[in-house]
C-alpha positions as CSV (number, residue, x, y, z in Angstrom):
1,M,121.1,59.3,29.7
2,S,121.5,59.1,26.1
3,R,119.4,59.7,23.5
4,L,120.0,56.2,21.8
5,F,119.9,54.1,25.3
6,A,116.3,56.0,26.5
7,S,115.0,54.9,23.1
8,S,116.5,51.6,23.4
9,V,115.0,51.1,27.2
10,L,111.3,52.4,25.8
11,A,111.4,50.1,22.4
12,I,112.6,47.1,25.2
13,A,109.6,48.1,27.5
14,L,106.9,48.4,24.9
15,A,107.8,44.9,23.0
16,V,107.5,43.6,27.1
17,S,104.0,45.0,27.5
18,L,102.9,43.5,23.7
19,A,104.4,40.2,24.7
20,A,103.0,39.7,27.9
21,P,99.5,38.2,27.8
22,A,96.1,39.7,28.5
23,Y,94.1,38.6,31.1
24,A,90.5,38.6,31.0
25,E,88.8,40.6,33.5
26,L,86.3,39.1,36.7
27,T,82.7,39.4,35.2
28,P,81.1,42.6,37.8
29,W,79.9,41.0,40.9
30,D,76.2,40.4,41.2
31,Q,75.3,39.4,44.4
32,A,71.8,38.2,43.6
33,K,72.6,36.9,40.3
34,V,75.6,34.4,41.8
35,A,73.5,33.5,44.7
36,A,70.9,32.4,42.2
37,I,73.0,30.3,40.2
38,G,74.9,28.9,43.7
39,K,71.1,28.1,44.7
40,Q,70.5,26.0,41.3
41,L,74.2,24.4,41.4
42,N,73.2,23.2,45.1
43,Q,70.0,21.6,43.9
44,A,72.0,20.1,40.9
45,A,74.7,18.8,42.9
46,N,72.1,17.0,44.8
47,D,70.3,15.5,41.7
48,L,73.4,14.2,40.6
49,Y,74.4,12.6,44.0
50,S,71.0,11.0,44.0
51,T,71.2,9.5,40.7
52,F,74.3,8.4,41.3
53,Y,73.6,6.3,43.8
54,K,70.6,4.9,42.0
55,Q,73.2,3.3,39.5
56,P,74.2,-0.2,39.9
57,P,78.0,-0.5,40.8
58,P,80.2,-1.8,38.3
59,G,81.2,-5.6,38.9
60,A,84.2,-6.4,40.9
61,V,85.1,-8.4,37.6
62,S,84.8,-5.2,35.6
63,G,88.3,-3.7,37.4
64,Q,86.4,-0.8,37.9
65,A,85.6,-1.3,41.7
66,N,88.2,0.7,42.6
67,D,87.1,4.1,40.2
68,Y,83.3,3.5,41.2
69,R,85.1,3.8,45.1
70,K,86.7,7.1,44.4
71,L,84.4,8.3,42.3
72,K,81.9,7.9,45.3
73,Q,83.5,9.8,47.4
74,T,84.7,12.5,44.8
75,M,80.5,12.9,44.1
76,R,80.0,13.3,48.2
77,R,83.0,16.2,47.9
78,I,81.1,17.6,45.0
79,Q,77.5,17.7,47.0
80,S,79.2,19.0,50.4
81,E,81.1,21.6,48.4
82,A,78.1,23.1,46.3
83,R,75.5,23.5,49.4
84,E,78.9,25.2,51.2
85,L,78.5,27.7,48.8
86,D,75.2,28.3,48.2
87,G,74.8,28.7,52.0
88,A,77.7,31.5,52.0
89,L,76.3,33.1,48.7
90,A,72.8,32.8,50.5
91,K,74.3,34.7,54.1
92,G,75.7,37.6,51.3
93,Q,79.4,36.3,51.3
94,G,80.9,37.7,48.0
95,R,83.5,36.4,45.8
96,E,86.7,37.1,48.2
97,D,84.9,34.9,50.9
98,T,83.6,32.3,48.6
99,V,86.7,31.8,45.9
100,D,88.1,29.0,48.4
101,I,85.1,27.0,48.2
102,Y,84.3,27.6,44.8
103,E,88.1,26.7,43.7
104,S,87.8,23.5,46.0
105,L,83.9,22.7,44.4
106,M,86.2,22.9,40.5
107,E,89.0,20.4,41.8
108,F,86.6,17.6,42.4
109,V,84.5,18.2,39.4
110,R,87.5,17.9,37.3
111,S,88.3,14.8,38.9
112,A,84.8,13.5,38.8
113,R,84.4,13.8,35.1
114,D,87.8,11.6,34.5
115,D,86.3,9.3,36.7
116,V,82.9,9.1,35.1
117,R,84.0,9.3,31.9
118,R,85.4,5.7,32.5
119,I,82.8,4.1,34.4
120,F,79.4,5.3,33.6
121,T,77.7,6.2,30.1
122,T,73.4,6.2,31.2
123,K,71.6,9.1,29.9
124,D,70.3,9.9,34.0
125,L,73.4,10.9,34.9
126,Q,74.8,12.4,32.3
127,D,71.8,14.7,31.7
128,R,71.9,15.6,35.5
129,A,76.2,16.4,34.9
130,T,74.8,18.5,31.6
131,A,72.9,20.3,34.0
132,M,75.6,21.0,36.8
133,R,78.1,21.7,34.0
134,Q,75.6,24.5,32.4
135,L,75.6,26.1,35.6
136,L,79.2,25.7,36.5
137,N,80.0,27.6,33.2
138,Q,77.3,30.5,34.6
139,I,79.3,30.8,37.6
140,A,82.9,30.5,36.7
141,P,83.2,33.7,35.5
142,Y,82.5,35.5,38.6
143,Y,85.2,33.7,40.2
144,D,87.7,33.1,37.3
145,P,88.7,35.8,34.6
146,D,89.9,32.8,32.3
147,A,87.6,30.1,33.1
148,Q,87.8,27.7,29.7
149,P,83.9,26.5,29.6
150,L,83.7,23.0,31.0
151,Q,82.6,20.9,28.0
152,P,80.9,17.6,27.8
153,V,82.5,14.4,28.8
154,M,83.0,12.4,26.0
155,R,84.1,8.3,26.1
């Protein structure tokens, strides 16, 4: 192999490695801390669910009846996934055993955020959603090294 060829290969390899995106690392797993957040998250999901059901549903005239029904189902799923995550973490299950539950919970949360923006503006519901968002932002780095903090829902 010629010296020029070897230098070219080395230069290309270096350029590719520098161009590759840098990935963040997961926060080191702390079972007690993650389980405590999971417990709080379960309570926050229960509070959010309860507050949601106290809201008067939008009238059929508003055109939001279908969005409301979809959001109602999503709220049930958020509560269920948060309960399941809490239970698994409380039993001592680690990241590998609970990451699917976390990812499913996040899918429902993202879906609900879009629907809530269109339907509700009440302060009590926003406060409950804020509490849950803050807990999700605390637990996210244990599951997703590239997690971006959830921002408040903007109308």
